[in-house]
C-alpha positions as a Markdown table, in Angstrom:
| # | Residue | x | y | z |
|---|---|---|---|---|
| 1 | Unk | 118.8 | 91.4 | 104.3 |
| 2 | Unk | 119.6 | 92.8 | 100.9 |
| 3 | Unk | 117.3 | 91.2 | 98.1 |
| 4 | Unk | 119.2 | 89.5 | 95.5 |
| 5 | Unk | 116.4 | 90.5 | 92.9 |
| 6 | Unk | 114.5 | 93.6 | 94.3 |
| 7 | Unk | 111.1 | 93.9 | 92.6 |
| 8 | Unk | 111.9 | 97.2 | 90.8 |
| 9 | Unk | 109.9 | 98.6 | 87.9 |
| 10 | Unk | 110.9 | 101.1 | 85.2 |
| 11 | Unk | 109.3 | 103.8 | 87.1 |
| 12 | Unk | 111.5 | 103.4 | 90.2 |
| 13 | Unk | 108.9 | 101.9 | 92.5 |
| 14 | Unk | 110.0 | 98.8 | 94.6 |
| 15 | Unk | 107.3 | 96.2 | 95.5 |
| 16 | Unk | 107.7 | 95.0 | 99.1 |
| 17 | Unk | 104.1 | 94.2 | 99.9 |
| 18 | Unk | 102.9 | 90.9 | 98.6 |
| 19 | Unk | 99.2 | 90.2 | 98.3 |
| 20 | Unk | 98.5 | 86.4 | 98.0 |
| 21 | Unk | 95.1 | 85.1 | 96.9 |
| 22 | Unk | 94.4 | 81.7 | 98.3 |
| 23 | Unk | 91.2 | 81.0 | 96.6 |
| 24 | Unk | 88.7 | 82.4 | 94.2 |
| 25 | Unk | 85.8 | 81.0 | 96.1 |
| 26 | Unk | 83.6 | 83.1 | 98.5 |
| 27 | Unk | 80.6 | 82.4 | 100.6 |
| 28 | Unk | 79.1 | 85.8 | 100.0 |
| 29 | Unk | 77.4 | 87.1 | 96.8 |
| 30 | Unk | 78.0 | 90.8 | 97.1 |
| 31 | Unk | 76.4 | 92.7 | 94.3 |
| 32 | Unk | 79.3 | 94.7 | 93.4 |
| 33 | Unk | 81.6 | 91.5 | 93.1 |
| 34 | Unk | 79.6 | 88.6 | 91.6 |
| 35 | Unk | 76.2 | 87.5 | 90.4 |
| 36 | Unk | 73.8 | 85.8 | 92.7 |
| 37 | Unk | 74.4 | 82.3 | 91.2 |
| 38 | Unk | 78.1 | 82.7 | 91.8 |
| 39 | Unk | 81.0 | 81.8 | 89.4 |
| 40 | Unk | 82.7 | 78.9 | 87.9 |
| 41 | Unk | 85.5 | 78.4 | 90.4 |
| 42 | Unk | 89.0 | 77.4 | 89.4 |
| 43 | Unk | 89.5 | 73.6 | 89.2 |
| 44 | Unk | 91.4 | 72.4 | 92.1 |
| 45 | Unk | 94.2 | 71.3 | 89.9 |
| 46 | Unk | 94.9 | 74.9 | 88.9 |
| 47 | Unk | 95.0 | 76.3 | 92.3 |
| 48 | Unk | 98.4 | 76.4 | 94.0 |
| 49 | Unk | 98.9 | 73.8 | 96.7 |
| 50 | Unk | 99.8 | 74.9 | 100.3 |
| 51 | Unk | 103.5 | 73.8 | 99.6 |
| 52 | Unk | 103.6 | 75.9 | 96.3 |
| 53 | Unk | 102.2 | 78.9 | 98.1 |
| 54 | Unk | 104.7 | 78.5 | 100.8 |
| 55 | Unk | 107.6 | 78.2 | 98.4 |
| 56 | Unk | 106.6 | 81.2 | 96.5 |
| 57 | Unk | 106.2 | 83.3 | 99.6 |
| 58 | Unk | 109.6 | 82.1 | 100.8 |
| 59 | Unk | 111.2 | 83.0 | 97.5 |
| 60 | Unk | 109.5 | 86.5 | 97.9 |
| 61 | Unk | 111.0 | 87.1 | 101.2 |
| 62 | Unk | 114.5 | 85.4 | 100.7 |
| 63 | Unk | 115.1 | 86.6 | 97.3 |
| 64 | Unk | 112.9 | 89.6 | 96.4 |
| 65 | Unk | 112.8 | 91.8 | 99.4 |
| 66 | Unk | 109.1 | 91.2 | 100.4 |
| 67 | Unk | 108.4 | 92.7 | 103.8 |
| 68 | Unk | 104.6 | 92.3 | 104.2 |
| 69 | Unk | 102.3 | 89.5 | 103.2 |
| 70 | Unk | 98.6 | 89.8 | 103.0 |
| 71 | Unk | 96.4 | 86.7 | 102.4 |
| 72 | Unk | 93.3 | 87.4 | 100.5 |
| 73 | Unk | 90.7 | 85.5 | 98.4 |
| 74 | Unk | 87.9 | 85.2 | 97.4 |
| 75 | Unk | 87.5 | 84.4 | 101.0 |
| 76 | Unk | 90.9 | 83.2 | 102.4 |
| 77 | Unk | 89.1 | 81.6 | 105.5 |
| 78 | Unk | 87.8 | 78.9 | 103.0 |
| 79 | Unk | 91.3 | 77.8 | 102.6 |
| 80 | Unk | 91.8 | 74.8 | 104.9 |
| 81 | Unk | 95.6 | 75.2 | 105.1 |
| 82 | Unk | 95.5 | 79.0 | 105.9 |
| 83 | Unk | 96.9 | 78.6 | 109.5 |
| 84 | Unk | 99.8 | 76.4 | 108.3 |
| 85 | Unk | 100.5 | 78.8 | 105.5 |
| 86 | Unk | 100.7 | 81.7 | 108.0 |
| 87 | Unk | 102.9 | 79.7 | 110.4 |
| 88 | Unk | 105.2 | 78.8 | 107.5 |
| 89 | Unk | 105.5 | 82.3 | 106.5 |
| 90 | Unk | 106.4 | 83.4 | 110.0 |
| 91 | Unk | 109.0 | 80.6 | 110.1 |
| 92 | Unk | 110.8 | 82.0 | 107.0 |
| 93 | Unk | 110.4 | 85.6 | 107.9 |
| 94 | Unk | 109.8 | 86.3 | 111.6 |
| 95 | Unk | 109.9 | 90.0 | 111.1 |
| 96 | Unk | 107.6 | 89.9 | 108.2 |
| 97 | Unk | 104.1 | 91.4 | 108.8 |
| 98 | Unk | 101.3 | 88.9 | 108.0 |
| 99 | Unk | 97.7 | 90.1 | 107.5 |
| 100 | Unk | 94.3 | 88.8 | 106.3 |
| 101 | Unk | 91.6 | 90.4 | 104.2 |
| 102 | Unk | 88.4 | 88.7 | 105.1 |
| 103 | Unk | 84.6 | 88.9 | 105.1 |
| 104 | Unk | 84.8 | 87.8 | 108.7 |
| 105 | Unk | 82.1 | 85.1 | 108.6 |
| 106 | Unk | 84.4 | 82.4 | 110.0 |
| 107 | Unk | 86.4 | 84.5 | 112.5 |
| 108 | Unk | 84.5 | 83.5 | 115.5 |
| 109 | Unk | 86.0 | 80.0 | 115.3 |
| 110 | Unk | 89.5 | 80.7 | 113.6 |
| 111 | Unk | 90.7 | 84.1 | 115.1 |
| 112 | Unk | 92.6 | 82.5 | 118.0 |
| 113 | Unk | 94.2 | 79.6 | 115.8 |
| 114 | Unk | 95.2 | 82.2 | 113.2 |
| 115 | Unk | 96.8 | 84.5 | 115.9 |
| 116 | Unk | 98.7 | 81.5 | 117.3 |
| 117 | Unk | 99.9 | 80.7 | 113.9 |
| 118 | Unk | 101.4 | 84.1 | 113.7 |
| 119 | Unk | 98.9 | 86.3 | 112.0 |
| 120 | Unk | 99.5 | 89.9 | 113.0 |
| 121 | Unk | 96.4 | 91.8 | 111.9 |
| 122 | Unk | 93.4 | 91.8 | 109.5 |
| 123 | Unk | 91.2 | 93.9 | 107.3 |
| 124 | Unk | 87.5 | 92.9 | 107.4 |
| 125 | Unk | 84.7 | 93.9 | 105.0 |
| 126 | Unk | 81.5 | 95.4 | 106.4 |
| 127 | Unk | 79.4 | 97.7 | 104.4 |
| 128 | Unk | 76.5 | 98.3 | 106.8 |
| 129 | Unk | 75.2 | 98.1 | 110.4 |
| 130 | Unk | 71.7 | 97.0 | 109.2 |
| 131 | Unk | 71.2 | 93.3 | 108.9 |
| 132 | Unk | 68.5 | 93.7 | 106.3 |
| 133 | Unk | 70.7 | 95.9 | 104.2 |
| 134 | Unk | 73.6 | 93.4 | 104.6 |
| 135 | Unk | 71.3 | 90.6 | 103.4 |
| 136 | Unk | 70.4 | 92.8 | 100.4 |
| 137 | Unk | 74.0 | 93.6 | 99.4 |
| 138 | Unk | 75.5 | 90.0 | 100.1 |
| 139 | Unk | 72.4 | 87.8 | 99.5 |
| 140 | Unk | 73.3 | 86.1 | 102.8 |
| 141 | Unk | 71.6 | 86.5 | 106.3 |
| 142 | Unk | 75.1 | 86.6 | 108.1 |
| 143 | Unk | 75.4 | 90.0 | 109.7 |
| 144 | Unk | 75.6 | 88.7 | 113.1 |
| 145 | Unk | 78.4 | 86.2 | 112.2 |
| 146 | Unk | 80.5 | 89.1 | 111.1 |
| 147 | Unk | 79.9 | 91.1 | 114.3 |
| 148 | Unk | 80.8 | 88.0 | 116.3 |
| 149 | Unk | 83.9 | 87.3 | 114.2 |
| 150 | Unk | 85.1 | 90.9 | 114.6 |
| 151 | Unk | 84.8 | 90.6 | 118.4 |
| 152 | Unk | 86.6 | 87.3 | 118.4 |
| 153 | Unk | 89.6 | 88.8 | 116.3 |
| 154 | Unk | 89.7 | 91.7 | 118.8 |
| 155 | Unk | 89.9 | 89.3 | 121.6 |
| 156 | Unk | 92.6 | 87.3 | 120.0 |
| 157 | Unk | 94.7 | 90.3 | 119.6 |
| 158 | Unk | 94.6 | 90.8 | 115.9 |
| 159 | Unk | 94.8 | 94.5 | 115.9 |
| 160 | Unk | 94.7 | 97.1 | 114.5 |
| 161 | Unk | 91.4 | 95.7 | 113.0 |
| 162 | Unk | 90.5 | 97.7 | 109.8 |
| 163 | Unk | 86.9 | 97.8 | 108.5 |
| 164 | Unk | 86.7 | 98.1 | 104.8 |
| 165 | Unk | 83.2 | 99.6 | 103.6 |
| 166 | Unk | 81.9 | 100.2 | 100.0 |
| 167 | Unk | 79.3 | 102.8 | 99.8 |
| 168 | Unk | 76.6 | 102.1 | 97.3 |
| 169 | Unk | 74.4 | 105.0 | 96.1 |
| 170 | Unk | 70.8 | 104.7 | 97.5 |
| 171 | Unk | 71.7 | 101.5 | 99.5 |
| 172 | Unk | 74.1 | 102.2 | 102.3 |
| 173 | Unk | 75.5 | 105.6 | 101.5 |
| 174 | Unk | 73.5 | 107.4 | 104.3 |
| 175 | Unk | 75.3 | 105.1 | 106.9 |
| 176 | Unk | 78.8 | 106.6 | 106.6 |
| 177 | Unk | 78.6 | 108.5 | 109.7 |
| 178 | Unk | 77.1 | 105.8 | 111.8 |
| 179 | Unk | 79.7 | 103.3 | 110.5 |
| 180 | Unk | 82.4 | 105.7 | 111.7 |
| 181 | Unk | 80.8 | 106.1 | 115.2 |
| 182 | Unk | 80.4 | 102.3 | 115.4 |
| 183 | Unk | 83.9 | 101.8 | 114.5 |
| 184 | Unk | 85.4 | 104.4 | 117.0 |
| 185 | Unk | 83.2 | 102.7 | 119.7 |
| 186 | Unk | 84.5 | 99.3 | 118.9 |
| 187 | Unk | 88.1 | 100.3 | 118.6 |
| 188 | Unk | 88.3 | 99.4 | 115.0 |
| 189 | Unk | 89.8 | 101.7 | 112.0 |
| 190 | Unk | 87.1 | 102.3 | 109.3 |
| 191 | Unk | 88.1 | 102.9 | 105.7 |
| 192 | Unk | 85.7 | 103.8 | 102.8 |
| 193 | Unk | 86.7 | 102.4 | 99.5 |
| 194 | Unk | 85.4 | 103.6 | 96.1 |
| 195 | Unk | 83.5 | 100.9 | 94.2 |
| 196 | Unk | 86.0 | 99.6 | 91.6 |
| 197 | Unk | 85.4 | 98.1 | 88.1 |
| 198 | Unk | 86.2 | 94.6 | 89.1 |
| 199 | Unk | 82.7 | 93.0 | 89.3 |
| 200 | Unk | 82.2 | 89.8 | 87.2 |
| 201 | Unk | 79.0 | 91.3 | 85.8 |
| 202 | Unk | 80.8 | 94.3 | 84.3 |
| 203 | Unk | 77.9 | 96.5 | 85.6 |
| 204 | Unk | 80.2 | 99.1 | 87.1 |
| 205 | Unk | 79.3 | 102.7 | 86.0 |
| 206 | Unk | 81.4 | 105.7 | 86.6 |
| 207 | Unk | 78.4 | 108.0 | 86.8 |
| 208 | Unk | 76.8 | 106.2 | 89.7 |
| 209 | Unk | 79.5 | 105.0 | 92.2 |
| 210 | Unk | 80.0 | 107.2 | 95.4 |
| 211 | Unk | 83.2 | 109.2 | 95.0 |
| 212 | Unk | 85.9 | 109.8 | 97.8 |
| 213 | Unk | 85.1 | 113.5 | 97.4 |
| 214 | Unk | 81.3 | 112.7 | 98.1 |
| 215 | Unk | 82.2 | 110.5 | 101.1 |
| 216 | Unk | 84.4 | 113.2 | 102.7 |
| 217 | Unk | 81.6 | 115.8 | 102.1 |
| 218 | Unk | 79.1 | 113.5 | 104.0 |
| 219 | Unk | 81.5 | 112.8 | 106.8 |
| 220 | Unk | 82.5 | 116.5 | 107.1 |
| 221 | Unk | 78.9 | 117.3 | 108.0 |
| 222 | Unk | 79.3 | 115.3 | 111.2 |
| 223 | Unk | 82.9 | 115.4 | 112.1 |
| 224 | Unk | 85.9 | 117.7 | 111.9 |
| 225 | Unk | 88.4 | 115.9 | 109.7 |
| 226 | Unk | 92.1 | 116.9 | 109.6 |
| 227 | Unk | 94.3 | 115.2 | 106.9 |
| 228 | Unk | 97.3 | 113.3 | 108.2 |
| 229 | Unk | 100.7 | 113.5 | 106.7 |
| 230 | Unk | 101.9 | 110.0 | 107.2 |
| 231 | Unk | 100.3 | 108.1 | 104.2 |
| 232 | Unk | 103.5 | 106.7 | 102.7 |
| 233 | Unk | 102.6 | 104.1 | 100.2 |
| 234 | Unk | 99.3 | 103.1 | 101.9 |
| 235 | Unk | 96.3 | 103.1 | 99.8 |
| 236 | Unk | 94.2 | 105.1 | 102.2 |
| 237 | Unk | 94.2 | 108.8 | 102.9 |
| 238 | Unk | 93.8 | 109.1 | 106.6 |
| 239 | Unk | 92.0 | 111.9 | 108.5 |
| 240 | Unk | 92.0 | 112.5 | 112.2 |
| 241 | Unk | 88.5 | 112.7 | 113.6 |
| 242 | Unk | 87.5 | 115.5 | 115.9 |
| 243 | Unk | 91.1 | 116.1 | 116.9 |
| 244 | Unk | 91.9 | 112.4 | 117.4 |
| 245 | Unk | 92.8 | 109.9 | 118.4 |
| 246 | Unk | 90.5 | 108.1 | 116.0 |
| 247 | Unk | 90.8 | 108.3 | 112.3 |
| 248 | Unk | 88.9 | 107.5 | 109.1 |
| 249 | Unk | 90.6 | 106.3 | 105.9 |
| 250 | Unk | 89.4 | 107.1 | 102.4 |
| 251 | Unk | 90.6 | 104.9 | 99.5 |
| 252 | Unk | 89.9 | 106.8 | 96.2 |
| 253 | Unk | 91.3 | 104.2 | 93.8 |
| 254 | Unk | 89.4 | 105.8 | 90.9 |
| 255 | Unk | 89.2 | 109.4 | 91.6 |
| 256 | Unk | 92.3 | 109.9 | 93.7 |
| 257 | Unk | 94.6 | 107.1 | 92.6 |
| 258 | Unk | 97.9 | 106.5 | 94.5 |
| 259 | Unk | 99.6 | 104.6 | 91.7 |
| 260 | Unk | 102.8 | 106.6 | 91.8 |
| 261 | Unk | 103.5 | 105.3 | 95.4 |
| 262 | Unk | 102.3 | 101.7 | 94.8 |
| 263 | Unk | 104.6 | 99.1 | 96.5 |
| 264 | Unk | 102.3 | 96.1 | 95.9 |
| 265 | Unk | 102.6 | 93.0 | 93.8 |
| 266 | Unk | 99.9 | 90.4 | 93.6 |
| 267 | Unk | 99.9 | 86.6 | 93.3 |
| 268 | Unk | 96.6 | 84.8 | 92.2 |
| 269 | Unk | 95.5 | 81.5 | 93.5 |
| 270 | Unk | 96.6 | 79.8 | 90.3 |
| 271 | Unk | 100.1 | 81.3 | 90.6 |
| 272 | Unk | 99.9 | 84.4 | 88.3 |
| 273 | Unk | 101.8 | 87.5 | 89.0 |
| 274 | Unk | 99.8 | 90.6 | 88.7 |
| 275 | Unk | 101.2 | 94.1 | 89.0 |
| 276 | Unk | 97.9 | 95.8 | 89.5 |
| 277 | Unk | 94.3 | 95.0 | 90.4 |
| 278 | Unk | 93.4 | 96.5 | 87.0 |
| 279 | Unk | 96.1 | 94.9 | 85.0 |
| 280 | Unk | 95.1 | 92.7 | 81.9 |
| 281 | Unk | 98.5 | 91.1 | 81.8 |
| 282 | Unk | 99.7 | 88.2 | 83.9 |
| 283 | Unk | 103.1 | 86.3 | 84.3 |
| 284 | Unk | 102.9 | 82.6 | 85.0 |
| 285 | Unk | 104.8 | 81.2 | 87.9 |
| 286 | Unk | 102.9 | 78.0 | 88.4 |
| 287 | Unk | 104.2 | 76.5 | 85.2 |
| 288 | Unk | 107.8 | 77.4 | 86.4 |
| 289 | Unk | 107.0 | 75.8 | 89.8 |
| 290 | Unk | 105.6 | 72.6 | 88.3 |
| 291 | Unk | 108.2 | 72.4 | 85.7 |
| 292 | Unk | 111.2 | 71.9 | 88.0 |
| 293 | Unk | 112.6 | 75.7 | 88.0 |
| 294 | Unk | 114.8 | 76.3 | 91.0 |
| 295 | Unk | 114.3 | 79.2 | 93.5 |
| 296 | Unk | 116.6 | 81.5 | 91.7 |
| 297 | Unk | 115.1 | 80.9 | 88.3 |
| 298 | Unk | 111.5 | 81.7 | 89.8 |
| 299 | Unk | 112.8 | 84.9 | 91.6 |
| 300 | Unk | 114.3 | 86.0 | 88.2 |
| 301 | Unk | 111.0 | 85.4 | 86.3 |
| 302 | Unk | 109.0 | 87.2 | 89.1 |
| 303 | Unk | 111.4 | 90.2 | 89.0 |
| 304 | Unk | 111.2 | 90.4 | 85.2 |
| 305 | Unk | 107.4 | 90.5 | 85.5 |
| 306 | Unk | 107.4 | 93.4 | 87.9 |
| 307 | Unk | 109.7 | 95.4 | 85.6 |
| 308 | Unk | 106.8 | 95.6 | 83.2 |
| 309 | Unk | 104.6 | 97.3 | 85.8 |
| 310 | Unk | 102.6 | 100.2 | 84.1 |
| 311 | Unk | 102.8 | 103.7 | 85.5 |
| 312 | Unk | 99.1 | 103.7 | 86.5 |
| 313 | Unk | 95.8 | 101.8 | 86.3 |
| 314 | Unk | 94.6 | 103.9 | 83.2 |
| 315 | Unk | 91.0 | 104.1 | 84.1 |
| 316 | Unk | 90.8 | 107.6 | 82.9 |
| 317 | Unk | 92.2 | 106.5 | 79.6 |
| 318 | Unk | 89.4 | 106.2 | 77.0 |
| 319 | Unk | 90.9 | 102.7 | 76.0 |
| 320 | Unk | 90.6 | 101.3 | 79.6 |
| 321 | Unk | 89.1 | 97.8 | 79.5 |
| 322 | Unk | 88.1 | 96.2 | 82.7 |
| 323 | Unk | 90.1 | 93.2 | 83.7 |
| 324 | Unk | 88.7 | 89.9 | 82.5 |
| 325 | Unk | 89.1 | 88.3 | 86.0 |
| 326 | Unk | 86.8 | 89.6 | 88.7 |
| 327 | Unk | 88.0 | 90.7 | 92.2 |
| 328 | Unk | 87.3 | 87.3 | 93.8 |
| 329 | Unk | 89.9 | 85.7 | 91.3 |
| 330 | Unk | 92.5 | 88.5 | 91.5 |
| 331 | Unk | 92.7 | 89.0 | 95.4 |
| 332 | Unk | 92.2 | 92.3 | 97.2 |
């Protein structure tokens, strides 16, 4: 179906991948995301209702050419209406791929219901195989719950399951090869993500994060890595391990940016359109929703917002400022 208002920006990119944050709340306290005491969560009155989320997703599919929808947080499993939102998305667009980015804590009990609702696959965060290191990073003793949740997701058919790992210097960076071996043994796809300047504490330091090149160098001491040519608009550079079939992904958002091929647009839990994780500008759709705008008017506003998308994230620019919202309030 041809989109009435394709999400085209002035640099010729077309957004077809919608990331929907369902909540800014999270049940972990990862050091690279938020402080130990947590954050001041959005008031419930500001968060989109299930019906509002479903309406915006429907507009995205029917008017704007959205082909894939990823639900994020905070932690999306904390959203009680998650299964209903997924089911409604599939009802509108049966061919639309639905996915979830999660910390996996609640998957043991929710994987099968989510699969029945129409969830196709998921990405899960796991930075370490050591329960003690996990507790150090997240401030929660929940490592076993993640492992159990991943097993439940695999049993429910939510594959391919991609594992997102952030390497922290002096904390878990030595585990990269072991994480790869573990993922291969479990049938998961592992991806290492550069730590990004999206923490609420604004502690990110360019001089201390583990770069994509460093990660590749570490892994190359243990595996033969062969670059793949099929990246497309995906954020991860993929490498075949020891001739295949397994692969490892490297997401170098900072040092190896992929902005020129970006096809993503983001919707925050309070109904704001964001063109980039690192954007400081937002466009309000919630006000239009609650102000009585019809579907076409909302679609036009959305398309106008994407038209202003910048050519890149600008982190290398001396004038770069970290977004005021942390990752938990933006959505991954």
